[in-house]
C-alpha positions as CSV (number, residue, x, y, z in Angstrom):
1,M,-10.4,22.2,16.9
2,M,-10.3,26.0,17.8
3,K,-13.6,26.4,16.2
4,L,-15.2,23.6,18.4
5,R,-14.2,25.1,21.6
6,F,-15.3,28.1,20.4
7,L,-18.9,26.7,19.9
8,C,-18.6,25.3,23.1
9,A,-17.8,27.9,25.4
10,N,-20.4,30.3,23.4
11,H,-23.1,27.5,24.2
12,R,-22.4,27.4,27.5
13,G,-22.5,31.5,28.0
14,E,-25.9,31.2,26.3
15,L,-26.9,28.4,28.9
16,E,-25.4,30.7,31.7
17,Q,-27.0,33.9,30.5
18,N,-31.0,31.9,29.8
19,T,-32.3,30.1,32.3
20,S,-35.0,29.0,31.0
21,R,-32.9,27.7,28.1
22,A,-30.4,25.8,30.4
23,I,-33.5,24.0,31.8
24,K,-35.0,22.9,29.0
25,F,-31.6,21.7,27.7
26,W,-31.4,19.5,31.4
27,Q,-35.2,18.4,30.6
28,A,-34.6,17.6,27.0
29,G,-30.5,15.5,28.1
30,Y,-32.4,14.1,30.9
31,D,-35.2,12.7,29.0
32,T,-33.6,11.2,26.1
33,G,-31.3,9.7,28.0
34,Q,-33.2,8.3,30.8
35,F,-35.3,6.6,27.4
36,Y,-32.0,4.8,26.4
37,T,-30.6,3.8,29.6
38,D,-34.7,1.8,30.3
39,R,-33.7,0.2,26.9
40,S,-30.2,-0.9,27.9
41,Q,-28.5,1.8,25.4
42,W,-25.7,2.9,27.6
43,A,-23.8,4.7,24.9
44,E,-26.5,6.2,23.1
45,A,-27.8,7.8,26.1
46,I,-24.5,9.3,26.9
47,P,-24.3,12.6,24.9
48,H,-27.5,13.5,26.3
49,L,-27.0,12.7,30.4
50,G,-23.6,14.8,29.7
51,C,-26.1,17.8,28.4
52,A,-28.3,17.2,31.6
53,F,-24.9,17.1,33.6
54,E,-23.4,20.4,32.4
55,S,-26.7,22.1,32.3
56,A,-27.8,21.2,36.1
57,E,-24.3,22.2,36.9
58,I,-24.5,25.4,34.7
59,L,-27.9,25.3,37.1
60,L,-26.2,25.0,40.2
61,S,-23.6,27.3,39.8
62,G,-25.6,30.1,38.7
63,G,-27.6,30.1,41.7
64,S,-30.7,31.1,39.4
65,L,-32.8,27.9,39.9
66,D,-33.9,26.4,44.0
67,T,-30.6,25.2,44.9
68,E,-31.9,21.8,46.2
69,V,-33.6,21.3,42.9
70,S,-30.8,21.8,41.0
71,C,-28.6,19.7,43.5
72,Q,-31.8,17.0,42.8
73,W,-30.7,17.6,39.0
74,L,-26.8,17.0,39.3
75,T,-27.5,14.5,41.3
76,S,-29.7,12.4,38.8
77,S,-27.6,13.1,36.1
78,A,-24.4,12.0,37.2
79,V,-25.6,9.0,38.6
80,L,-27.6,7.8,35.3
81,L,-24.4,9.3,33.6
82,A,-21.8,7.4,35.3
83,L,-24.2,4.4,35.1
84,S,-24.2,4.9,31.2
85,F,-20.3,5.1,31.1
86,K,-20.0,2.2,33.2
87,Y,-22.0,0.0,31.3
88,S,-20.6,1.3,28.3
89,N,-17.0,-0.1,29.6
90,Y,-16.0,3.6,30.8
91,S,-15.2,2.7,34.4
92,Y,-13.0,5.4,35.0
93,E,-15.3,8.4,33.4
94,A,-18.1,6.6,35.6
95,E,-16.0,7.6,38.7
96,D,-15.4,10.8,36.9
97,V,-18.1,11.6,36.7
98,I,-19.2,10.9,40.0
99,W,-16.0,13.0,41.6
100,M,-17.4,16.1,39.0
101,A,-20.5,16.1,41.1
102,I,-19.5,15.3,44.6
103,N,-16.9,18.3,44.1
104,C,-19.8,20.8,42.6
105,L,-21.7,20.2,45.6
106,E,-19.0,20.7,48.4
107,R,-18.0,24.1,46.6
108,Q,-22.2,24.7,46.8
109,L,-21.8,24.0,50.3
110,T,-19.0,26.1,50.7
111,R,-20.9,29.3,49.2
112,D,-23.9,28.5,51.3
113,P,-23.9,26.5,54.0
114,S,-27.7,27.4,54.8
115,Q,-28.8,24.0,53.7
116,P,-26.2,21.1,55.1
117,L,-28.5,18.5,55.1
118,W,-30.6,18.5,51.8
119,V,-26.5,18.6,49.9
120,S,-24.8,16.2,52.5
121,H,-27.9,13.8,51.6
122,Y,-27.1,14.1,47.7
123,L,-23.7,13.9,48.2
124,G,-24.4,10.8,50.1
125,Q,-26.3,9.6,47.2
126,L,-23.4,10.1,45.2
127,Y,-20.3,8.7,47.9
128,D,-22.8,6.0,47.9
129,Q,-22.8,5.3,44.1
130,L,-19.1,6.1,44.0
131,K,-18.5,3.0,46.8
132,S,-20.4,0.6,44.9
133,F,-18.2,1.4,41.1
134,L,-15.2,1.2,43.8
135,S,-16.4,-2.4,45.5
136,E,-17.2,-3.8,42.0
137,D,-13.9,-2.9,40.4
138,H,-12.1,-4.2,43.2
139,Q,-14.2,-7.7,43.5
140,S,-13.3,-7.9,39.6
141,A,-9.6,-7.2,40.3
142,N,-10.1,-10.0,42.9
143,E,-11.8,-12.7,40.5
144,L,-9.3,-12.1,38.0
145,L,-6.6,-13.1,40.6
146,G,-8.5,-16.0,41.7
147,E,-7.7,-17.3,38.2
148,I,-4.6,-16.8,37.6
149,N,-2.6,-20.2,38.4
150,I,-0.4,-20.5,41.3
151,S,1.9,-22.9,39.9
152,S,1.7,-21.3,36.4
153,L,3.4,-18.2,38.3
154,G,6.1,-20.3,39.4
155,E,7.3,-21.6,35.9
156,L,6.9,-18.3,34.5
157,M,9.4,-17.0,37.4
158,H,12.0,-20.0,36.2
């Protein structure tokens, strides 16, 4: 386990130092993830989109790429990754990805408040996606509650 953490830390450090490599990792991860999502192969898409998401986060936080492009890449990677988690029945992870992206963009806005319009645009997309996930979860919960027979609940309580 320690060796794996060391390898991940080295990989992240390498991407932080090498912008062109981080861009290539984002592009390859996103394209491959998109390939799988287009075919509804959600579980296969997750590791590739996870790589794209992390690469976009590295590019945004490093400031080595145009900030608007980095925000767009982060948002599109997060949305596809979250949908892949959701359709693989990992709803908590889907929401978590959206929250991570929101937090990353909000940190970016704090670091560089000069471009609030387009950062707000991407934040809006992420909040809309989160709202969609939450309303679907609420609807599913209501559907489950509707299936419970109230008279059988009374019998269970006696």
